[in-house]
TIMISE-329569 format. One record per residue: x, y, z of N, C-alpha, C, O, CB in turn; residue in three letters. Coordinates in Angstrom, 2 decimals. Glycine has a CB too. Example, Ala and Ser with C-alpha at 12.3 -4.5 7.8 and 13.67 -1.06 7.14 Angstrom:
# TIMISE-329569
PT  13.19  -5.69  7.80  12.30  -4.50  7.80  13.20  -3.30  7.80  14.24  -3.32  8.46  11.31  -4.47  9.05  ALA
PT  12.85  -2.25  7.08  13.67  -1.06  7.14  12.90  0.03  7.87  13.41  1.14  8.04  14.08  -0.60  5.72  SER
This chain:
# TIMISE-329569
PT  230.54  206.52  166.54  229.75  207.30  165.58  229.15  206.36  164.55  229.80  205.43  164.09  230.63  208.38  164.89  UNK
PT  227.88  206.61  164.17  227.26  205.72  163.21  227.92  205.89  161.84  228.40  206.97  161.49  225.75  206.00  163.12  UNK
PT  227.93  204.82  161.10  228.58  204.83  159.79  227.90  205.83  158.87  226.67  205.89  158.81  228.56  203.43  159.16  UNK
PT  228.69  206.61  158.17  228.13  207.60  157.25  228.11  207.03  155.84  228.94  206.20  155.50  228.95  208.91  157.30  UNK
PT  227.16  207.48  155.01  227.13  207.01  153.63  228.33  207.55  152.87  228.66  208.73  152.98  225.83  207.42  152.93  UNK
PT  228.98  206.69  152.10  230.17  207.12  151.37  229.83  207.70  150.01  230.66  208.39  149.42  231.13  205.96  151.21  UNK
PT  228.63  207.44  149.49  228.29  207.82  148.13  227.45  209.09  148.09  226.63  209.35  148.98  227.55  206.69  147.46  UNK
PT  227.67  209.87  147.05  226.99  211.16  146.90  226.27  211.18  145.56  226.88  211.00  144.50  228.00  212.35  147.00  UNK
PT  224.96  211.40  145.61  224.13  211.45  144.40  223.76  212.91  144.14  223.13  213.55  144.98  222.85  210.56  144.55  UNK
PT  224.15  213.43  142.97  223.88  214.83  142.61  222.92  214.84  141.43  223.25  214.36  140.35  225.20  215.60  142.26  UNK
PT  221.73  215.39  141.65  220.71  215.42  140.61  221.05  216.38  139.48  221.97  217.20  139.59  219.39  215.80  141.21  UNK
PT  220.28  216.27  138.37  220.55  217.08  137.17  220.66  218.56  137.46  221.65  219.20  137.10  219.46  216.85  136.15  UNK
PT  219.65  219.12  138.13  219.58  220.56  138.33  220.72  221.05  139.22  221.33  222.08  138.94  218.24  220.96  138.95  UNK
PT  221.00  220.30  140.28  222.08  220.70  141.19  223.43  220.61  140.49  224.30  221.45  140.70  222.07  219.82  142.44  UNK
PT  223.60  219.58  139.67  224.86  219.42  138.96  225.11  220.60  138.03  226.22  221.13  137.97  224.86  218.11  138.16  UNK
PT  224.08  221.02  137.30  224.21  222.19  136.42  224.52  223.44  137.22  225.34  224.26  136.80  222.92  222.39  135.62  UNK
PT  223.87  223.60  138.37  224.07  224.80  139.19  225.50  224.87  139.72  226.09  225.95  139.78  223.08  224.81  140.36  UNK
PT  226.07  223.73  140.10  227.45  223.71  140.59  228.42  224.18  139.52  229.30  225.00  139.79  227.83  222.30  141.06  UNK
PT  228.26  223.67  138.32  229.17  224.04  137.23  228.97  225.50  136.85  229.95  226.23  136.65  228.95  223.14  136.01  UNK
PT  227.71  225.94  136.73  227.45  227.34  136.36  228.00  228.29  137.41  228.51  229.36  137.07  225.94  227.56  136.19  UNK
PT  227.92  227.93  138.68  228.43  228.76  139.76  229.94  228.94  139.65  230.46  230.03  139.88  228.07  228.16  141.12  UNK
PT  230.65  227.86  139.31  232.11  227.93  139.18  232.52  228.75  137.97  233.51  229.48  138.02  232.70  226.53  139.10  UNK
PT  231.77  228.63  136.87  232.10  229.38  135.65  231.80  230.86  135.83  232.53  231.70  135.32  231.33  228.82  134.45  UNK
PT  230.73  231.18  136.55  230.31  232.57  136.71  231.43  233.43  137.30  231.62  234.56  136.85  229.08  232.66  137.61  UNK
PT  232.18  232.93  138.28  233.18  233.74  138.97  234.61  233.39  138.54  235.57  233.90  139.12  233.05  233.57  140.47  UNK
PT  234.75  232.54  137.54  236.09  232.15  137.08  236.87  233.41  136.70  236.32  234.24  135.98  235.99  231.16  135.85  UNK
PT  238.11  233.61  137.14  238.99  232.66  137.80  239.12  232.87  139.30  240.22  232.83  139.84  240.32  232.73  137.19  UNK
PT  238.02  233.09  139.97  237.98  233.15  141.43  237.16  231.96  141.95  236.52  231.24  141.18  237.39  234.50  141.92  UNK
PT  237.19  231.79  143.26  236.49  230.64  143.84  235.02  230.95  144.10  234.67  232.03  144.58  237.16  230.21  145.14  UNK
PT  234.17  229.99  143.78  232.78  230.05  144.19  232.62  229.25  145.48  233.50  228.47  145.84  231.83  229.51  143.07  UNK
PT  231.51  229.44  146.17  231.21  228.57  147.31  229.73  228.69  147.68  229.04  229.61  147.23  232.11  228.92  148.53  UNK
PT  229.28  227.77  148.50  227.88  227.78  148.90  227.54  226.59  149.77  228.42  225.85  150.20  226.98  227.81  147.69  UNK
PT  226.25  226.42  150.02  225.77  225.36  150.91  225.13  224.23  150.10  224.57  224.45  149.03  224.75  225.94  151.91  UNK
PT  225.22  223.02  150.65  224.57  221.84  150.09  223.42  221.43  150.99  223.58  221.32  152.21  225.58  220.67  149.91  UNK
PT  222.27  221.22  150.40  221.10  220.76  151.14  220.78  219.36  150.64  220.59  219.14  149.45  219.87  221.73  150.95  UNK
PT  220.72  218.40  151.56  220.54  217.03  151.12  219.91  216.15  152.17  219.46  216.61  153.22  221.84  216.46  150.72  UNK
PT  219.89  214.87  151.85  219.21  213.92  152.73  219.81  212.52  152.53  220.26  212.18  151.43  217.69  213.90  152.45  UNK
PT  219.80  211.72  153.60  220.19  210.32  153.49  219.04  209.53  152.85  217.92  209.53  153.35  220.55  209.73  154.90  UNK
PT  219.34  208.86  151.74  218.33  208.06  151.07  218.97  206.76  150.59  220.19  206.59  150.64  217.69  208.84  149.87  UNK
PT  218.13  205.86  150.11  218.62  204.65  149.45  218.19  204.70  148.00  217.01  204.89  147.69  218.07  203.36  150.16  UNK
PT  219.15  204.52  147.09  218.86  204.56  145.66  219.42  203.31  144.98  220.40  202.71  145.43  219.44  205.84  145.01  UNK
PT  218.76  202.94  143.88  219.28  201.85  143.08  220.27  202.43  142.09  219.90  203.19  141.19  218.13  201.07  142.35  UNK
PT  221.54  202.08  142.25  222.62  202.60  141.42  223.43  201.42  140.89  223.92  200.59  141.66  223.52  203.59  142.22  UNK
PT  223.55  201.36  139.57  224.29  200.29  138.92  223.80  198.91  139.37  224.59  197.99  139.60  225.79  200.43  139.20  UNK
PT  222.47  198.80  139.49  221.85  197.52  139.83  221.84  197.16  141.29  221.34  196.10  141.65  222.53  196.46  139.10  UNK
PT  222.37  198.02  142.17  222.43  197.72  143.59  221.77  198.84  144.40  221.84  200.01  144.02  223.88  197.51  144.05  UNK
PT  221.14  198.46  145.51  220.60  199.45  146.43  221.74  200.00  147.28  222.44  199.25  147.94  219.48  198.84  147.33  UNK
PT  221.92  201.32  147.25  223.03  201.93  147.95  222.53  203.05  148.86  221.59  203.77  148.52  224.07  202.47  146.95  UNK
PT  223.19  203.18  150.01  222.94  204.35  150.86  223.73  205.52  150.30  224.94  205.43  150.08  223.35  204.06  152.35  UNK
PT  223.05  206.62  150.06  223.70  207.79  149.49  223.22  209.05  150.20  222.17  209.07  150.84  223.43  207.87  147.97  UNK
PT  224.02  210.11  150.07  223.54  211.45  150.35  223.01  211.99  149.04  223.76  212.11  148.07  224.67  212.38  150.97  UNK
PT  221.74  212.32  148.99  221.15  212.90  147.80  221.17  214.42  147.94  220.49  214.97  148.81  219.70  212.37  147.56  UNK
PT  221.95  215.10  147.09  222.01  216.55  147.12  220.78  217.09  146.41  220.62  216.91  145.20  223.34  217.09  146.46  UNK
PT  219.90  217.76  147.17  218.62  218.22  146.65  218.68  219.67  146.15  218.01  220.03  145.18  217.55  218.09  147.71  UNK
PT  219.48  220.51  146.82  219.60  221.93  146.46  221.04  222.37  146.69  221.73  221.87  147.57  218.61  222.80  147.30  UNK
PT  221.47  223.33  145.87  222.73  224.01  146.14  222.43  225.51  146.20  221.69  226.05  145.39  223.83  223.68  145.04  UNK
PT  223.04  226.17  147.20  222.80  227.60  147.36  224.14  228.33  147.32  224.89  228.27  148.29  222.05  227.90  148.69  UNK
PT  224.46  229.04  146.21  225.70  229.81  146.15  225.59  231.06  147.02  224.60  231.79  146.95  226.02  230.20  144.68  UNK
PT  226.61  231.32  147.82  226.65  232.55  148.61  227.02  233.71  147.69  227.97  233.62  146.91  227.67  232.42  149.78  UNK
PT  226.28  234.80  147.78  226.43  235.90  146.83  227.26  237.07  147.34  227.66  237.92  146.55  225.08  236.39  146.45  UNK
PT  227.53  237.12  148.64  228.21  238.29  149.22  229.62  237.95  149.68  230.12  238.55  150.64  227.39  238.85  150.39  UNK
PT  230.27  237.01  149.02  231.59  236.56  149.45  232.72  237.45  148.92  232.56  238.15  147.92  231.81  235.13  149.01  UNK
PT  233.84  237.39  149.61  235.07  237.99  149.11  235.87  236.89  148.43  236.20  235.88  149.06  235.90  238.68  150.27  UNK
PT  236.17  237.07  147.15  236.73  235.98  146.36  238.11  236.35  145.81  238.36  237.49  145.42  235.79  235.63  145.21  UNK
PT  239.00  235.36  145.80  240.28  235.47  145.14  240.49  234.17  144.35  239.68  233.25  144.50  241.46  235.72  146.17  UNK
PT  241.55  234.07  143.53  241.79  232.81  142.82  242.09  231.63  143.74  241.99  230.48  143.31  242.94  232.98  141.87  UNK
PT  242.46  231.89  145.00  242.84  230.79  145.89  242.08  230.76  147.20  242.37  229.93  148.06  244.30  230.87  146.18  UNK
PT  241.10  231.67  147.38  240.39  231.73  148.66  239.04  232.40  148.49  238.86  233.27  147.63  241.23  232.48  149.71  UNK
PT  238.10  231.97  149.31  236.81  232.64  149.37  236.36  232.65  150.83  236.41  231.63  151.51  235.74  231.93  148.45  UNK
PT  235.93  233.84  151.30  235.50  233.98  152.69  234.19  234.74  152.72  233.82  235.40  151.75  236.58  234.70  153.55  UNK
PT  233.48  234.65  153.84  232.23  235.38  153.98  232.51  236.88  154.05  233.13  237.36  155.00  231.45  234.90  155.23  UNK
PT  232.04  237.60  153.05  232.26  239.04  153.02  231.29  239.80  153.89  231.55  240.94  154.29  232.16  239.54  151.63  UNK
PT  230.16  239.18  154.19  229.13  239.81  155.00  228.60  238.78  155.99  227.76  237.95  155.65  227.98  240.40  154.12  UNK
PT  229.11  238.85  157.23  228.74  237.85  158.23  227.24  237.86  158.53  226.64  236.81  158.74  229.52  238.08  159.51  UNK
PT  226.65  239.04  158.55  225.22  239.12  158.85  224.39  238.49  157.74  223.38  237.84  158.00  224.80  240.58  159.06  UNK
PT  224.83  238.67  156.48  224.14  238.02  155.36  224.22  236.50  155.50  223.24  235.80  155.26  224.74  238.47  154.01  UNK
PT  225.40  236.00  155.90  225.57  234.56  156.11  224.62  234.07  157.20  223.99  233.02  157.05  227.03  234.23  156.48  UNK
PT  224.53  234.82  158.29  223.62  234.42  159.38  222.17  234.40  158.91  221.41  233.51  159.29  223.77  235.37  160.58  UNK
PT  221.79  235.38  158.09  220.41  235.40  157.58  220.12  234.17  156.74  219.04  233.58  156.84  220.17  236.67  156.75  UNK
PT  221.09  233.80  155.91  220.91  232.61  155.07  220.75  231.37  155.94  219.86  230.55  155.71  222.09  232.44  154.11  UNK
PT  221.62  231.22  156.93  221.57  230.04  157.79  220.24  229.97  158.55  219.65  228.90  158.67  222.74  230.06  158.79  UNK
PT  219.79  231.11  159.05  218.51  231.13  159.79  217.34  230.81  158.86  216.41  230.11  159.25  218.29  232.50  160.46  UNK
PT  217.39  231.33  157.63  216.29  231.07  156.70  216.23  229.60  156.31  215.15  229.03  156.20  216.44  231.93  155.44  UNK
PT  217.41  228.98  156.10  217.43  227.56  155.78  216.90  226.73  156.94  216.17  225.76  156.74  218.85  227.11  155.41  UNK
PT  217.28  227.11  158.15  216.77  226.41  159.33  215.26  226.57  159.44  214.55  225.62  159.76  217.46  226.93  160.61  UNK
PT  214.78  227.79  159.16  213.34  228.04  159.25  212.55  227.26  158.22  211.40  226.88  158.48  213.07  229.51  159.08  UNK
PT  213.15  227.01  157.05  212.47  226.25  156.00  212.73  224.75  156.13  212.37  223.97  155.25  212.93  226.72  154.62  UNK
PT  213.36  224.35  157.25  213.60  222.93  157.56  214.52  222.27  156.54  214.40  221.07  156.28  212.27  222.18  157.60  UNK
PT  215.45  223.04  155.97  216.44  222.47  155.06  217.53  221.77  155.87  217.97  222.27  156.91  217.05  223.57  154.14  UNK
PT  217.96  220.62  155.39  219.04  219.88  156.04  220.36  220.21  155.35  220.62  219.72  154.25  218.77  218.35  156.02  UNK
PT  221.18  221.04  155.99  222.48  221.40  155.42  223.45  220.26  155.73  223.73  219.98  156.89  223.00  222.77  155.99  UNK
PT  223.95  219.62  154.68  224.85  218.48  154.86  226.30  218.87  154.62  227.21  218.09  154.90  224.45  217.35  153.93  UNK
PT  226.52  220.06  154.09  227.89  220.48  153.81  227.91  221.69  152.90  227.00  222.52  152.91  228.67  219.36  153.18  UNK
PT  228.97  221.79  152.12  229.12  222.94  151.24  229.86  222.56  149.97  230.20  221.40  149.75  229.86  224.05  151.96  UNK
PT  230.08  223.55  149.14  230.85  223.34  147.91  231.71  224.56  147.65  231.40  225.67  148.10  229.91  223.06  146.70  UNK
PT  232.79  224.36  146.92  233.59  225.47  146.44  234.40  225.01  145.24  234.44  223.82  144.94  234.52  226.02  147.56  UNK
PT  235.03  225.95  144.57  235.79  225.62  143.37  237.27  225.90  143.58  237.65  226.73  144.40  235.27  226.40  142.17  UNK
PT  238.09  225.19  142.82  239.51  225.47  142.70  239.80  225.77  141.23  239.91  224.85  140.43  240.38  224.26  143.22  UNK
PT  239.91  227.05  140.86  240.26  227.36  139.48  241.71  226.96  139.18  242.55  226.92  140.08  240.05  228.87  139.20  UNK
PT  241.98  226.66  137.93  243.34  226.33  137.48  244.27  227.51  137.72  243.85  228.64  137.50  243.34  225.93  135.98  UNK
PT  245.53  227.32  138.17  246.14  226.02  138.47  245.81  225.56  139.88  246.11  226.26  140.85  247.66  226.10  138.29  UNK
PT  245.20  224.39  140.01  244.76  223.92  141.32  245.66  222.83  141.89  245.35  222.26  142.93  243.35  223.41  141.24  UNK
PT  246.78  222.55  141.22  247.75  221.60  141.77  247.22  220.18  141.78  247.56  219.39  140.90  248.14  222.00  143.17  UNK
PT  246.41  219.85  142.75  245.82  218.52  142.82  244.33  218.65  143.06  243.84  219.68  143.53  246.48  217.67  143.95  UNK
PT  243.60  217.59  142.73  242.16  217.57  142.98  241.94  217.02  144.38  241.97  215.81  144.59  241.41  216.71  141.91  UNK
PT  241.72  217.90  145.32  241.52  217.50  146.71  241.45  218.72  147.60  241.74  219.83  147.17  242.64  216.57  147.18  UNK
PT  241.07  218.51  148.85  240.94  219.61  149.79  242.30  220.01  150.34  243.13  219.15  150.66  239.99  219.23  150.92  UNK
PT  242.52  221.31  150.45  243.75  221.82  151.02  243.61  221.93  152.53  242.51  221.80  153.08  244.11  223.19  150.40  UNK
PT  244.73  222.18  153.21  244.68  222.41  154.65  243.81  223.62  154.96  243.08  223.64  155.95  246.10  222.60  155.23  UNK
PT  243.91  224.65  154.11  243.08  225.84  154.29  241.60  225.53  154.16  240.78  226.12  154.86  243.47  226.91  153.30  UNK
PT  241.26  224.61  153.26  239.86  224.20  153.11  239.33  223.58  154.40  238.20  223.85  154.81  239.70  223.21  151.94  UNK
PT  240.15  222.74  155.03  239.73  222.07  156.27  239.50  223.10  157.37  238.52  223.01  158.12  240.79  221.04  156.71  UNK
PT  240.39  224.08  157.46  240.21  225.14  158.46  238.93  225.91  158.20  238.18  226.21  159.13  241.42  226.11  158.44  UNK
PT  238.67  226.23  156.94  237.45  226.97  156.59  236.19  226.19  156.93  235.21  226.75  157.41  237.45  227.32  155.10  UNK
PT  236.21  224.87  156.69  235.06  224.03  157.01  234.84  223.99  158.52  233.70  224.09  158.98  235.27  222.60  156.46  UNK
PT  235.91  223.84  159.27  235.79  223.84  160.73  235.20  225.16  161.23  234.36  225.17  162.13  237.17  223.59  161.37  UNK
PT  235.66  226.28  160.64  235.13  227.59  161.03  233.66  227.73  160.64  232.87  228.34  161.36  235.96  228.71  160.39  UNK
PT  233.30  227.15  159.49  231.91  227.19  159.03  230.99  226.48  160.02  229.93  226.99  160.37  231.78  226.56  157.64  UNK
PT  231.41  225.31  160.47  230.61  224.56  161.44  230.51  225.34  162.74  229.45  225.40  163.35  231.23  223.16  161.69  UNK
PT  231.62  225.92  163.17  231.61  226.73  164.40  230.61  227.87  164.30  229.86  228.13  165.24  233.00  227.28  164.68  UNK
PT  230.61  228.57  163.14  229.67  229.69  162.96  228.22  229.20  162.93  227.33  229.87  163.45  229.99  230.45  161.65  UNK
PT  227.99  228.04  162.32  226.64  227.49  162.28  226.15  227.11  163.67  224.98  227.29  163.99  226.59  226.27  161.36  UNK
PT  227.06  226.60  164.50  226.69  226.21  165.85  226.40  227.44  166.72  225.63  227.34  167.68  227.79  225.37  166.48  UNK
PT  227.00  228.58  166.39  226.68  229.80  167.11  225.25  230.23  166.85  224.58  230.78  167.72  227.65  230.92  166.72  UNK
PT  224.78  229.96  165.62  223.42  230.31  165.25  222.43  229.29  165.79  221.36  229.65  166.28  223.29  230.42  163.72  UNK
PT  222.79  228.01  165.71  221.92  226.93  166.19  222.71  226.13  167.22  223.45  225.21  166.87  221.43  226.00  165.00  UNK
PT  222.54  226.47  168.48  223.38  225.90  169.54  223.18  224.40  169.72  224.06  223.72  170.26  223.10  226.60  170.84  UNK
PT  222.05  223.87  169.28  221.79  222.43  169.43  222.24  221.63  168.21  222.00  220.42  168.13  220.31  222.19  169.68  UNK
PT  222.91  222.30  167.29  223.33  221.62  166.07  224.44  220.62  166.39  225.44  220.98  167.01  223.81  222.64  165.01  UNK
PT  224.26  219.38  165.96  225.28  218.34  166.14  225.80  217.98  164.76  225.10  217.33  163.97  224.70  217.07  166.88  UNK
PT  227.02  218.38  164.45  227.58  218.12  163.13  229.04  217.72  163.30  229.92  218.57  163.45  227.44  219.38  162.20  UNK
PT  229.30  216.40  163.27  230.68  215.92  163.39  231.21  215.43  162.05  232.33  214.91  161.97  230.76  214.81  164.43  UNK
PT  230.42  215.59  161.01  230.90  215.28  159.66  230.34  216.31  158.69  229.26  216.86  158.90  230.49  213.84  159.23  UNK
PT  231.07  216.56  157.63  230.74  217.61  156.67  231.05  217.10  155.28  232.12  216.53  155.06  231.53  218.94  156.98  UNK
PT  230.14  217.29  154.35  230.37  216.90  152.97  230.78  218.12  152.15  230.03  219.10  152.08  229.11  216.23  152.37  UNK
PT  231.94  218.07  151.54  232.40  219.18  150.70  232.54  218.69  149.26  233.31  217.78  148.97  233.74  219.75  151.22  UNK
PT  231.78  219.32  148.36  231.89  219.04  146.93  232.88  220.04  146.33  232.73  221.26  146.50  230.50  219.13  146.22  UNK
PT  233.86  219.53  145.65  234.92  220.36  145.07  234.78  220.40  143.55  234.67  219.36  142.90  236.32  219.84  145.48  UNK
PT  234.79  221.62  143.00  234.71  221.81  141.56  236.07  222.31  141.08  236.38  223.49  141.23  233.55  222.82  141.17  UNK
PT  236.86  221.43  140.52  238.17  221.81  139.97  237.96  222.20  138.51  237.51  221.38  137.71  239.22  220.65  140.11  UNK
PT  238.28  223.43  138.16  237.90  223.94  136.86  239.06  224.65  136.16  239.82  225.39  136.79  236.72  224.90  137.00  UNK
PT  239.18  224.41  134.86  240.23  225.02  134.06  239.65  225.47  132.72  238.99  224.69  132.02  241.41  224.03  133.84  UNK
PT  239.89  226.70  132.38  239.45  227.20  131.07  240.37  226.66  129.99  241.58  226.54  130.19  239.42  228.74  131.05  UNK
PT  239.78  226.35  128.84  240.57  225.87  127.71  240.25  226.69  126.47  239.08  226.90  126.14  240.31  224.36  127.45  UNK
PT  241.29  227.17  125.79  241.15  227.90  124.53  241.57  227.00  123.39  242.59  226.32  123.46  241.99  229.22  124.54  UNK
PT  240.76  227.00  122.32  241.01  226.14  121.17  241.54  226.94  119.98  241.16  228.10  119.78  239.72  225.39  120.78  UNK
PT  242.40  226.32  119.22  242.97  226.97  118.04  242.07  226.83  116.82  242.17  227.61  115.87  244.34  226.38  117.73  UNK
PT  241.18  225.84  116.85  240.26  225.60  115.73  238.83  225.68  116.23  238.58  225.43  117.41  240.53  224.23  115.06  UNK
PT  237.87  226.01  115.36  236.47  226.15  115.79  235.92  224.84  116.35  236.20  223.75  115.85  235.60  226.61  114.61  UNK
PT  235.13  224.99  117.43  234.51  223.85  118.10  233.00  223.99  118.08  232.47  225.10  117.99  235.03  223.72  119.55  UNK
PT  232.31  222.87  118.17  230.86  222.89  118.27  230.47  222.99  119.74  230.97  222.23  120.57  230.24  221.63  117.61  UNK
PT  229.56  223.93  120.06  229.14  224.09  121.44  228.44  222.83  121.93  227.70  222.18  121.19  228.22  225.31  121.59  UNK
PT  228.67  222.49  123.19  228.05  221.30  123.76  228.89  220.81  124.93  229.84  221.47  125.36  227.90  220.19  122.69  UNK
PT  228.52  219.63  125.44  229.25  219.11  126.58  229.22  217.60  126.60  228.35  216.97  126.01  228.69  219.67  127.86  UNK
PT  230.19  217.03  127.30  230.26  215.58  127.48  230.71  215.30  128.90  231.34  216.14  129.55  231.23  214.93  126.44  UNK
PT  230.37  214.11  129.38  230.63  213.74  130.77  231.28  212.37  130.83  230.95  211.47  130.06  229.34  213.76  131.60  UNK
PT  232.23  212.22  131.77  232.96  210.97  131.90  233.04  210.58  133.38  233.24  211.42  134.25  234.37  211.09  131.28  UNK
PT  232.87  209.28  133.64  233.04  208.74  134.98  234.49  208.29  135.11  234.92  207.40  134.37  232.05  207.57  135.27  UNK
PT  235.24  208.88  136.03  236.65  208.51  136.20  236.88  207.69  137.46  237.99  207.67  137.99  237.52  209.77  136.24  UNK
PT  235.87  207.02  137.94  235.95  206.27  139.18  235.15  206.97  140.25  233.92  206.95  140.19  237.41  206.10  139.63  UNK
PT  235.80  207.58  141.21  235.08  208.31  142.25  234.65  209.69  141.77  233.67  210.24  142.27  235.95  208.44  143.48  UNK
PT  235.36  210.23  140.81  235.10  211.60  140.33  234.30  211.58  139.03  234.15  210.55  138.38  236.43  212.36  140.12  UNK
PT  233.79  212.76  138.69  233.10  212.96  137.41  233.80  214.09  136.68  234.04  215.16  137.24  231.57  213.27  137.61  UNK
PT  234.12  213.86  135.41  234.78  214.88  134.60  233.81  215.38  133.54  233.08  214.60  132.92  236.07  214.32  133.94  UNK
PT  233.80  216.69  133.33  232.93  217.32  132.34  233.77  218.17  131.41  234.63  218.93  131.86  231.83  218.19  133.02  UNK
PT  233.53  218.04  130.11  234.14  218.90  129.10  233.02  219.73  128.50  232.15  219.21  127.81  234.90  218.07  128.00  UNK
PT  233.06  221.04  128.76  232.00  221.94  128.33  232.57  222.95  127.35  233.48  223.71  127.68  231.35  222.66  129.54  UNK
PT  232.03  222.97  126.14  232.47  223.92  125.11  231.42  225.03  125.01  230.29  224.79  124.60  232.68  223.22  123.72  UNK
PT  231.82  226.24  125.39  230.88  227.35  125.50  230.94  228.31  124.33  230.15  229.25  124.27  231.14  228.10  126.77  UNK
PT  231.84  228.10  123.41  231.97  228.96  122.24  232.85  228.28  121.21  233.35  227.18  121.44  232.54  230.34  122.62  UNK
PT  233.04  228.95  120.07  233.84  228.34  119.00  235.27  228.05  119.44  235.87  227.07  119.00  233.87  229.25  117.80  UNK
PT  235.80  228.91  120.30  237.21  228.79  120.65  237.45  228.71  122.16  238.57  228.91  122.62  237.98  229.95  120.08  UNK
PT  236.41  228.43  122.93  236.57  228.43  124.38  235.73  227.33  125.03  234.66  226.98  124.55  236.18  229.78  124.96  UNK
PT  236.26  226.81  126.11  235.53  225.81  126.86  236.13  225.66  128.25  237.03  226.40  128.63  235.53  224.48  126.12  UNK
PT  235.62  224.68  129.01  236.08  224.44  130.37  236.21  222.95  130.62  235.37  222.16  130.19  235.12  225.08  131.40  UNK
PT  237.27  222.57  131.31  237.42  221.23  131.85  237.05  221.29  133.33  237.59  222.10  134.07  238.88  220.68  131.65  UNK
PT  236.14  220.44  133.74  235.63  220.46  135.12  235.74  219.06  135.71  235.38  218.07  135.07  234.15  220.97  135.17  UNK
PT  236.24  218.98  136.93  236.27  217.71  137.68  235.48  217.91  138.97  235.79  218.80  139.76  237.74  217.25  137.98  UNK
PT  234.46  217.09  139.18  233.64  217.15  140.38  234.06  216.00  141.31  234.02  214.83  140.93  232.12  217.06  140.04  UNK
PT  234.46  216.35  142.52  234.78  215.34  143.52  234.06  215.68  144.82  233.63  216.82  145.02  236.33  215.26  143.75  UNK
PT  233.91  214.70  145.69  233.21  214.90  146.96  234.04  214.31  148.09  234.64  213.25  147.94  231.79  214.25  146.92  UNK
PT  234.06  215.01  149.23  234.94  214.62  150.32  234.21  214.76  151.65  233.65  215.81  151.96  236.23  215.48  150.32  UNK
PT  234.24  213.68  152.44  233.74  213.75  153.81  234.86  214.25  154.70  235.97  213.72  154.69  233.22  212.36  154.29  UNK
PT  234.57  215.29  155.48  235.49  215.76  156.50  234.91  215.35  157.85  233.83  215.81  158.22  235.73  217.33  156.41  UNK
PT  235.62  214.50  158.57  235.13  213.90  159.81  235.82  214.54  161.01  237.05  214.60  161.07  235.35  212.37  159.80  UNK
PT  235.02  215.02  161.95  235.54  215.69  163.13  235.30  214.86  164.40  235.12  215.41  165.48  234.90  217.07  163.27  UNK
PT  235.28  213.54  164.24  234.99  212.67  165.38  236.24  212.35  166.19  236.15  211.69  167.23  234.36  211.38  164.89  UNK
PT  237.40  212.81  165.74  238.63  212.62  166.48  239.33  213.97  166.64  238.87  214.98  166.11  239.56  211.59  165.77  UNK
PT  240.44  213.98  167.37  241.13  215.23  167.63  241.58  215.91  166.34  241.46  217.12  166.20  242.32  214.99  168.53  UNK
PT  242.08  215.12  165.40  242.53  215.64  164.11  241.50  215.30  163.04  241.12  214.14  162.91  243.92  215.07  163.73  UNK
PT  241.03  216.29  162.27  240.03  216.00  161.22  240.56  214.98  160.22  241.74  214.97  159.88  239.63  217.30  160.49  UNK
PT  239.66  214.13  159.77  240.00  213.14  158.75  239.20  213.42  157.49  238.07  213.90  157.55  239.72  211.70  159.26  UNK
PT  239.79  213.13  156.34  239.13  213.35  155.06  239.03  212.02  154.32  240.02  211.30  154.16  239.91  214.40  154.20  UNK
PT  237.83  211.71  153.87  237.60  210.51  153.06  236.87  210.90  151.79  235.82  211.53  151.83  236.80  209.43  153.85  UNK
PT  237.43  210.52  150.66  236.77  210.83  149.39  235.58  209.90  149.17  235.65  208.71  149.44  237.77  210.71  148.21  UNK
PT  234.50  210.48  148.69  233.28  209.72  148.41  233.15  209.47  146.91  233.82  210.11  146.10  232.03  210.46  148.93  UNK
PT  232.29  208.53  146.55  231.98  208.29  145.14  230.88  209.24  144.70  229.87  209.38  145.39  231.55  206.81  144.91  UNK
PT  231.07  209.89  143.57  230.06  210.81  143.03  229.26  210.09  141.94  229.83  209.52  141.01  230.73  212.10  142.48  UNK
PT  227.94  210.14  142.07  227.05  209.59  141.05  226.20  210.72  140.48  225.67  211.54  141.23  226.16  208.46  141.62  UNK
PT  226.06  210.75  139.16  225.22  211.73  138.47  224.28  210.97  137.54  224.72  210.05  136.86  226.10  212.78  137.67  UNK
PT  222.98  211.32  137.49  222.02  210.54  136.71  222.41  210.30  135.26  222.17  209.21  134.74  220.71  211.21  136.75  UNK
PT  223.00  211.30  134.60  223.33  211.12  133.18  224.27  209.96  132.96  224.20  209.28  131.93  223.95  212.38  132.63  UNK
PT  225.16  209.72  133.92  226.08  208.60  133.79  225.37  207.27  134.04  225.71  206.25  133.45  227.25  208.76  134.76  UNK
PT  224.39  207.31  134.93  223.71  206.07  135.34  222.67  205.60  134.34  222.35  204.42  134.29  223.07  206.26  136.67  UNK
PT  222.13  206.52  133.55  221.00  206.19  132.68  221.45  205.43  131.44  220.63  205.07  130.60  220.25  207.45  132.28  UNK
């Protein structure tokens, strides 16, 4: 199998959409599709091969719980997949959230099963689809309540492979968000997971 890019570049608009999607349904899981492309970008002074996430599409008809999200309307999911194919969108993977308490920042065994089922369903719609790797962006999110008044706003930190966001949405409320990205590889009998490096323009500028 050809080498896959390990780095994930998430643009301003998509980054905002991911966080807003997770906050909208808190404390349940959000999920959706990632549309992207293999590109080369200059990051931290070096030319790097990256997956550039161009669009994120949150699924609106899902059944959600604090620990699981599934397609609530299979026909709606099929319509979305067909429309993306018709518009020549390149689906590179998906995203979902883990609301607090999420234990660890990483994909669960259930997440891997869901991704495998997602690919299977996509292949039923597009029989010629060849997808032996899947990019999953994980939004680990925890609400925080403050005892003293806070100024609304947000800050971002690079923690290595992950990106951490502290968003204050009111005088006494905010959210801690960790964005991570994971390649799920289906090129062997047992799926393998490799964490990717996440790059966001605000950190790079």
